[in-house]
Every structure is written in structure tokens, then in C-alpha cells.
Steps between C-alpha positions, in 0.01 A plus 500: 500500500266557201653228285540251781158344528451447115846355492427254781178388314697465177768280678224288656328466161821390329576249790161348487518456125842343510422249785164428330688414178734268699215305645325482159818354349538255790136388445596374162763262628426141596673192631529237225347156538718242664626230266666163584810423300478188288672193623812425278424202280124542533267233628351467851607312809262271677546341837262224602267615218489859613620786269766702689428804287133521587539674841727757343264569212212538751722747695582700183132525414400631845805726525436657162125566610643673805737703282205612278301618801800695640562663163133597474490644859838685455363642184183633672682643795756680287237655264294606801814676634560655159146624474515650855822672424358637171205627686734670751688659213166631356414640842826669556486649144148624567623654827784666298258659252261617777794657681609684194151613414429635855828692499667301773782420278 
């Protein structure tokens, strides 16, 4: 019983650090920008004077803007989770130390 409480705090500290590291690593990942494959033979196709590749190029531009926003938001959310877990680890470590000092462990 004497070792139980400090052991629990130690397990929580390790768990919070490990999960926090996971979220920190995930925050460094990002989805690459979308690229349209080149048409074989090059050139562009026009129908009635309109370039058929223009709508696709506009889509790619808007879609890549969306991907950039999602990457930035994902980075923020995952880093906030990591910081929260590191704070929880520090709190559980502090509780472990206080328990050992007070003789509860």
C-alpha cells in the first residue's frame, strides 16, 4: 500500500509523456499539396475558345488553399493536445513528489 500511490503517479506521468510525444510528432505531419499530372504531349486543349485546363487549375488552387488551412489547424490542435498532456505529466510528477515528501508513499 505504501508504494501504490507513487507508482500510480509514476505510471500516469509516463503515460502522459508518451501520449504527448505522439501528438507532438503528429503535429509535424502535413498533407502535401495537390498536383495535376501533366498531359502527355504537352499543350492545351481549347473548345470554342475556352481552355479546358483553366477550371482544373482554379480547382487545384482553391483545393491547395484548403489543404494549407487544414494542415495549419491540425498542427495547432495536435500541439495544444501535446502541451496539455505535458502539463498533466508535470502535475502528476509534482503529485508524486509531494506524496513522497509527505510520507504517503
